[in-house]
C-alpha positions as CSV (number, residue, x, y, z in Angstrom):
1,X,60.6,103.3,-48.0
2,X,56.7,103.5,-48.9
3,X,55.2,106.5,-50.4
4,X,52.9,106.8,-47.5
5,X,56.3,108.0,-45.4
6,X,56.5,110.7,-48.1
7,X,53.0,111.8,-47.8
8,X,53.4,111.9,-44.0
9,X,56.3,114.2,-44.3
10,X,54.8,116.6,-47.0
11,X,51.4,116.3,-46.2
12,X,48.0,114.8,-47.5
13,X,46.7,118.1,-49.0
14,X,45.0,117.5,-52.3
15,X,44.6,120.3,-54.6
16,X,41.7,119.8,-57.2
17,X,39.7,121.4,-59.9
18,X,36.3,120.3,-61.4
19,X,36.1,119.1,-65.0
20,X,33.9,122.0,-66.0
21,X,36.0,124.7,-64.6
22,X,37.8,126.9,-67.0
23,X,41.5,126.0,-67.8
24,X,42.4,129.6,-66.9
25,X,41.3,128.7,-63.3
26,X,43.2,125.5,-63.2
27,X,46.4,127.7,-64.4
28,X,45.9,130.3,-61.8
29,X,45.5,127.7,-59.0
30,X,48.6,125.8,-59.8
31,X,50.4,129.2,-59.8
32,X,48.7,130.4,-56.6
33,X,50.1,126.9,-55.0
34,X,53.2,126.8,-57.1
35,X,52.4,123.2,-58.2
36,X,52.6,121.9,-61.8
37,X,49.3,119.7,-61.7
38,X,46.0,119.5,-60.3
39,X,43.5,116.4,-59.8
40,X,40.4,116.8,-61.8
41,X,37.8,115.6,-59.2
42,X,33.9,115.6,-59.4
43,X,33.0,115.0,-55.6
44,X,35.4,112.1,-54.5
45,X,35.8,110.5,-57.9
46,X,39.1,111.2,-59.9
47,X,38.2,112.1,-63.5
48,X,41.7,113.0,-64.6
49,X,44.7,115.2,-64.1
50,X,45.7,118.5,-65.6
51,X,49.2,119.6,-65.9
52,X,51.4,122.4,-67.2
53,X,52.2,120.0,-70.0
54,X,48.3,119.6,-70.9
55,X,48.3,123.3,-71.0
56,X,51.2,124.0,-73.0
57,X,50.4,121.1,-75.6
58,X,46.7,121.3,-75.6
59,X,45.8,125.1,-75.3
60,X,48.9,127.2,-76.2
61,X,50.1,125.2,-79.1
62,X,46.6,124.5,-80.5
63,X,46.0,128.4,-80.4
64,X,42.9,127.8,-77.7
65,X,42.2,130.3,-75.1
66,X,42.6,129.3,-71.3
67,X,39.3,131.5,-70.5
68,X,37.2,129.7,-73.1
69,X,38.3,125.9,-72.6
70,X,37.0,123.7,-69.9
71,X,39.4,121.6,-67.9
72,X,37.7,118.2,-69.2
73,X,38.6,119.4,-72.9
74,X,42.3,119.1,-72.2
75,X,42.9,117.0,-69.1
76,X,44.7,113.6,-69.0
77,X,41.9,111.0,-68.5
78,X,44.0,107.7,-68.2
79,X,45.7,108.5,-64.7
80,X,48.4,106.5,-63.6
81,X,47.8,105.9,-59.7
82,X,49.6,103.9,-56.9
83,X,48.5,102.7,-53.5
84,X,49.7,104.4,-50.4
85,X,51.8,101.3,-49.4
86,X,53.8,101.3,-52.9
87,X,57.6,101.7,-52.5
88,X,59.2,104.8,-53.5
89,X,61.4,103.2,-56.2
90,X,58.4,101.5,-57.6
91,X,56.7,104.9,-57.8
92,X,59.9,106.6,-59.4
93,X,59.9,103.6,-62.0
94,X,56.3,104.2,-63.1
95,X,56.9,107.9,-63.6
96,X,60.1,107.5,-65.5
97,X,58.4,104.5,-67.6
98,X,55.4,106.7,-68.3
99,X,57.0,109.8,-68.6
100,X,54.8,111.7,-65.9
101,X,55.7,114.0,-63.0
102,X,52.7,113.7,-60.6
103,X,51.3,110.4,-59.2
104,X,48.0,110.3,-57.1
105,X,48.0,108.0,-54.2
106,X,45.1,106.0,-53.4
107,X,44.1,104.0,-50.4
108,X,42.8,100.3,-50.3
109,X,39.2,101.6,-51.0
110,X,40.5,103.5,-54.3
111,X,39.9,106.9,-52.8
112,X,42.4,109.6,-53.5
113,X,44.6,110.3,-50.3
114,X,47.3,112.5,-51.8
115,X,49.7,113.3,-54.6
116,X,53.4,113.2,-55.2
117,X,55.5,114.8,-57.7
118,X,58.9,113.3,-58.9
119,X,60.5,116.0,-56.9
120,X,58.8,115.0,-53.7
121,X,60.2,111.3,-54.2
122,X,63.7,112.4,-55.1
123,X,63.9,114.5,-52.3
124,X,62.7,111.7,-50.0
125,X,65.3,109.3,-51.3
126,X,68.0,112.0,-50.9
127,X,67.1,112.7,-47.2
128,X,67.0,108.8,-46.6
129,X,70.4,108.6,-48.1
130,X,71.9,111.4,-46.0
131,X,70.7,109.6,-42.8
132,X,72.1,106.6,-43.9
133,X,75.6,108.3,-44.5
134,X,75.5,110.1,-41.3
135,X,74.9,106.8,-39.5
136,X,77.6,105.1,-41.3
137,X,80.1,108.1,-40.7
138,X,79.1,107.9,-36.9
139,X,79.7,104.2,-36.8
140,X,83.0,104.5,-38.4
141,X,84.2,107.1,-36.2
142,X,83.4,105.0,-33.2
143,X,80.1,106.9,-32.2
144,X,77.9,104.0,-32.9
145,X,76.5,102.6,-29.7
146,X,76.7,98.7,-30.0
């Protein structure tokens, strides 16, 4: 299964914030949409990603204030991305290896087309396995047309 199939199911909406916005606004947006990360974009250019982990480690634990700290000060700049045709198992391997929970998805022209979380990918794998199990059970019980 390709990550494109996950995006087809969950949607291609991209939640973003600008580098010069306040961290408070980023955290509020994450709370409003119940997500753990936002892409940091300037026009159509990906500049970084800001996550709850960035907030915890670079604001709360450093004694900074979210209303006086800019997103670019705490965002992760080296963002791991994958292409839309990447396999889900490869995406899970990248996320596990790099210890990240969110992965921007790029098209062939290196434009961001979506983002998936580790939860999105695990859910897709589980749903695929459920279909395969149901198909096998149907086959075993004689309901398979063939």
